[in-house]
N, C-alpha and C positions, 0 to 999 in steps of 0.2 A: 504494500500500500504506500503510495506517495503522499506526503504531506505538503501542503502549501507553505511556503516560507518566504522570507524577505529575499529580494534579489541579492546575488553575490557579485563581487567584482574580482577580476583577475588582473594583476599588474605584472608585466614582465619587462625587462630591459633588453633591448637589442641595439646593436650598433647601427649607424646611419645606413650602411650598405644593406644590412639584413632587413631593415625597415622598408627601404625602397623596393627591394626584391619582393618581399611579402605584400606590400601595398599594391604593386603593379599586378602581381598574380591575383590578388583579391579582386581588383577592379576588372581584370580580363574575364574572370569567372562570374562576376556580378554578385560576389559574396559581401556580407557584412563581416566585421571582425569576428563576431560570434559564429557566423556561418562557417568561416574559414577554420576556426578552431574545432568546431564540431565535425566538419568533413575530415580534418586531419585525424581526429580521434577515431572516427568510423573506419578510416583507411587502415589504421594501425590495430584495430580491435579484431584481430583474426587469430586463429589457432597457431599460425606460423610465427607470429610475433610474441607469443607468450612463453 
């Protein structure tokens, strides 16, 4: 059962080059930052990566 709760925030530090690369990729795919993070999670959530 999932309980409703207050929104959470995630803060990470990346260097300028990493930010630009991620930002460009995010824009090309039409993702929000949240969507980009969730897609990355889903891509890694396989039996092969565990």
